[in-house]
C-alpha positions in Angstrom: 0.1 0.0 0.1 2.7 2.3 1.0 4.5 1.5 -2.5 1.2 2.3 -4.2 0.9 5.8 -2.6 4.4 6.6 -3.3 4.0 6.0 -6.9 0.5 7.7 -6.9 2.3 10.8 -5.5 5.2 10.6 -8.0 2.8 10.4 -10.8 1.1 13.4 -9.6 4.3 15.4 -8.9 5.3 14.7 -12.4 2.1 15.6 -13.7 2.4 19.0 -12.2 5.9 19.3 -13.5 4.8 18.7 -17.1 1.8 21.0 -16.7 3.9 23.9 -14.8 6.4 23.8 -18.0 3.8 23.6 -20.8 1.7 26.7 -19.2 4.0 29.4 -20.3 4.6 27.9 -23.8 0.4 28.0 -24.1 0.7 31.6 -23.1 3.0 32.4 -25.6 1.3 31.0 -28.4 0.4 34.0 -30.8 -3.2 35.3 -31.1 -5.0 34.4 -34.1 -3.8 36.4 -37.2 -4.9 40.0 -37.5 -4.4 40.1 -40.8 -5.1 38.0 -44.1 -2.4 38.2 -46.8 -2.6 37.5 -50.3 0.4 37.5 -52.4 1.5 38.0 -56.0 -2.1 38.6 -57.5 -2.3 39.6 -61.0 -3.8 42.9 -61.6 -3.4 42.6 -65.4 -3.2 39.7 -67.8 0.3 39.4 -69.4 3.6 37.9 -68.9 4.9 40.8 -67.3 6.5 40.2 -63.9 5.5 43.7 -62.9 1.8 43.1 -63.0 1.4 41.7 -59.6 0.3 42.9 -56.1 0.1 41.6 -52.5 -3.1 42.4 -50.8 -3.7 42.6 -46.9 -7.0 42.4 -45.3 -8.0 42.6 -41.9 -8.7 38.9 -40.6 -11.7 40.4 -38.6 -13.2 43.1 -41.0 -16.7 41.9 -40.8 -19.5 42.8 -43.6 -18.9 46.4 -44.0 -17.0 47.4 -47.3 -13.5 48.5 -46.3 -11.8 51.8 -47.5 -8.5 51.1 -49.4 -5.1 52.3 -50.0 -2.5 51.4 -52.8 1.3 51.6 -51.9 3.6 52.4 -54.4 7.2 51.8 -53.8 10.1 54.3 -54.8 13.2 53.7 -56.4 13.9 56.4 -58.9 11.3 54.6 -61.3 14.6 52.3 -61.7 14.5 49.9 -59.1 12.5 48.8 -56.0 9.6 46.2 -55.4 6.4 45.8 -53.6 8.1 43.2 -51.2 9.7 46.2 -49.4 6.0 47.4 -48.1 4.3 43.9 -47.4 5.6 42.6 -44.7 6.0 44.4 -41.1 9.1 42.7 -40.5 10.9 45.2 -42.8 10.1 47.9 -40.6 9.3 50.3 -43.4 6.5 52.8 -42.5 3.6 52.7 -44.9 3.7 48.4 -45.2 0.3 47.0 -46.0 -0.1 45.0 -42.8 -0.1 47.9 -40.8 -2.8 49.6 -42.7 -4.5 46.5 -42.8 -4.4 46.4 -39.0 -5.7 49.8 -39.1 -9.3 48.9 -40.9 -8.1 49.5 -44.2 -7.5 46.9 -47.2 -4.1 47.5 -48.3 -2.5 46.6 -51.7 1.1 47.1 -52.7 2.1 46.9 -56.3 4.8 46.3 -58.7 4.7 48.5 -61.9 6.9 48.7 -64.9 10.2 50.1 -64.5 12.1 52.6 -66.8 14.3 50.0 -67.9 11.3 47.9 -69.1 9.1 51.2 -70.6 9.6 54.9 -70.2 6.9 57.0 -69.0 3.6 56.7 -69.1 4.0 52.8 -68.6 4.4 53.2 -65.0 1.4 55.4 -64.7 -0.8 53.0 -66.7 0.3 50.2 -64.6 -0.8 52.0 -61.6 -4.1 53.2 -62.8 -4.8 49.7 -63.8 -4.2 48.2 -60.3 -6.8 51.0 -59.1 -9.2 49.6 -61.8 -8.5 46.0 -60.9 -9.3 46.8 -56.9 -12.7 48.5 -58.2 -13.5 45.6 -60.4 -12.9 43.1 -57.4 -14.6 44.9 -54.8 -17.1 42.8 -54.0 -14.9 39.6 -54.0 -12.8 41.6 -51.3 -15.1 43.4 -49.7 -13.4 47.0 -50.9 -15.7 50.2 -51.0 -14.8 51.0 -54.5 -15.8 54.6 -53.7 -13.2 55.0 -50.9 -9.5 54.4 -52.2 -6.4 56.3 -51.3 -2.7 55.8 -52.7 0.5 56.4 -50.8 3.9 56.1 -52.1 7.5 57.5 -51.3 9.9 59.2 -54.0 9.1 58.2 -57.1 5.9 56.5 -56.0 4.9 59.7 -54.1 5.1 61.0 -57.7 2.6 58.3 -59.1 0.4 58.5 -56.0 -0.1 62.1 -56.7 -1.0 61.4 -60.6 -3.7 58.9 -59.3 -5.1 61.6 -57.4 -4.9 64.1 -59.9 -6.1 62.4 -63.3 -8.9 60.2 -64.8 -9.7 59.1 -68.2 -9.7 62.6 -69.6 -5.7 62.6 -69.0 -5.2 60.1 -71.7 -2.8 57.9 -69.3 -5.0 55.0 -69.0 -3.3 52.6 -71.4 -4.9 49.7 -72.9 -5.2 47.6 -69.7 -8.6 45.8 -68.3 -11.5 47.2 -66.3 -11.7 50.5 -68.8 -15.3 50.8 -67.5 -13.7 51.8 -63.6 -12.3 55.1 -62.6 -8.5 55.3 -62.2 -8.7 58.0 -59.6 -8.2 57.8 -55.8 -10.2 59.3 -53.3 -6.9 60.7 -51.5 -3.2 60.3 -51.8 -0.1 61.0 -49.4 3.0 61.8 -51.3 6.3 61.1 -49.2 9.1 63.2 -51.3 7.5 62.1 -54.8 8.8 64.6 -57.5 6.5 67.3 -58.3 8.0 69.1 -61.4 9.9 66.8 -63.8 10.8 69.7 -66.2 12.4 71.9 -63.3 13.9 68.7 -62.1 15.7 68.1 -65.2 16.4 71.7 -65.8 18.1 72.1 -62.7 19.8 68.8 -62.5 18.3 67.5 -59.9 18.4 63.6 -60.6 18.6 64.8 -64.0 19.5 61.3 -65.6 17.1 59.2 -63.7 14.5 61.5 -64.8 15.5 61.6 -68.4 15.5 57.6 -68.3 12.1 57.7 -66.7 10.7 60.3 -69.5 12.4 58.4 -72.6 14.8 61.2 -72.9 15.5 64.9 -72.7 12.9 67.3 -72.6 13.0 68.5 -76.7 10.3 68.9 -79.1 7.3 67.0 -78.2 8.6 65.0 -75.5 8.3 68.4 -73.9 4.7 68.1 -73.3 5.3 64.7 -71.8 7.1 65.9 -69.1 4.4 68.5 -68.5 1.8 65.7 -68.6 3.9 63.6 -66.1 4.4 66.7 -63.6 1.7 66.8 -60.7 2.1 70.8 -60.6 1.2 70.8 -64.5 -2.2 68.9 -63.3 -4.0 70.8 -61.0 -7.6 70.8 -61.5 -10.9 71.5 -59.8 -11.1 67.3 -59.3 -7.8 67.4 -57.5 -8.5 65.4 -54.5 -7.2 65.7 -50.7 -3.6 65.5 -50.6 -0.6 64.9 -47.8 2.3 66.2 -48.8 5.7 65.3 -46.8 8.9 66.6 -47.8 12.1 67.6 -46.4 14.2 71.0 -46.5 17.4 69.2 -47.0 16.0 66.8 -49.6 19.0 67.0 -52.4 16.9 64.8 -54.6 13.8 66.4 -54.6 13.7 70.3 -53.8 11.9 71.3 -51.2 11.1 74.5 -53.2 9.0 72.5 -55.9 6.5 71.4 -53.2 6.2 74.9 -51.9 5.4 76.0 -55.4 2.6 73.2 -55.6 0.9 74.3 -52.2 0.8 78.0 -53.7 -0.7 76.9 -56.9 -3.0 74.5 -55.2 -4.3 77.4 -53.0 -4.4 80.0 -55.8 -6.7 77.5 -57.7 -8.9 77.1 -54.7 -8.5 73.7 -53.6 -8.4 73.7 -49.6 -8.0 70.3 -48.8 -4.2 70.1 -48.9 -1.8 69.0 -45.6 1.8 70.0 -45.8 4.5 68.9 -43.4 7.6 70.8 -44.4 10.5 69.2 -42.1 13.6 71.3 -41.5 16.5 69.7 -40.7 15.6 66.1 -42.7 16.1 64.6 -45.9 14.7 62.7 -48.2 11.6 60.5 -47.6 11.0 61.8 -43.9 8.4 59.2 -43.7 9.7 56.0 -44.8 13.2 56.5 -44.8 13.9 59.0 -42.0 11.2 57.5 -40.0 10.2 60.6 -38.1 7.8 59.3 -35.4 5.0 61.9 -35.4 4.3 60.8 -39.5 3.1 57.9 -38.6 -0.1 58.6 -36.8 -0.4 61.7 -39.3 -1.0 59.6 -42.2 -3.4 57.4 -40.7 -5.0 60.2 -39.5 -5.0 61.6 -42.8 -6.6 58.1 -44.6 -9.1 58.1 -41.6 -10.2 61.4 -42.4 -10.4 61.2 -46.2 -11.5 57.7 -46.4 -14.0 56.6 -43.6 -17.2 58.6 -43.7 -17.7 60.3 -40.3 -20.2 58.4 -37.5 -23.6 60.3 -38.0 -24.3 59.1 -34.2 -23.3 61.9 -31.7 
């Protein structure tokens, strides 16, 4: 009997030790995913490796259609990849996982770079991606009337064009879903070039701009430079903008952003938000990672893409 009791106590002790060792492991297990990630979706038919997007959705979004944000990478229209804005692990502000956790459907795209095709190829691809989001709105529970765009550097330039042009600009290309609008309802530019003709003439990124535009601004190509410059595209349909520029930017002169804001105001556009950061270089949000800009960007998209709650 004594032996049986000892064995019983020993079994209890072993069970307690096992349970106590497992408990911290159970507690450390992660919660269920907060974001559903779809990778490498083709947003237009064809073999081009650039015509792909990654899409992040909140895992617990419910039935209410989601506002969407399209994220466009930079790299001087020469390089870069959507993967830098897909996963949170890269630590780059503006990644689609963070936007999804904040309640948005968020897509980051690849587009044809200047080595593949010059302007307006990149713009046409971005517009096609916006049209794809609208054409597949029901499938992914997206509100087609509330789509924004964010981009850094060259991506910021493309985001501005999405907010400032629609079909009448002649930049749609021959991609699918032509019945859908390619204009977004809000855009954030983190140091996106604004005046490409001015950049070329002042020798700021001259070679980069020239490759993007397919050559120097001579003859008929001068008109193309104007067509690619947001400062020349101001119109009554321009959507709300958030501009983030550094005073010490050696690539995109802050004076071009100053002139842009002045021109927008003169045109009567009031919803322009401008962060002009002293002692800061290129891309204050995504590269310098100024802390207060992260909530500022989210607040801007919440204000412009999420309808105000009518209840008190």
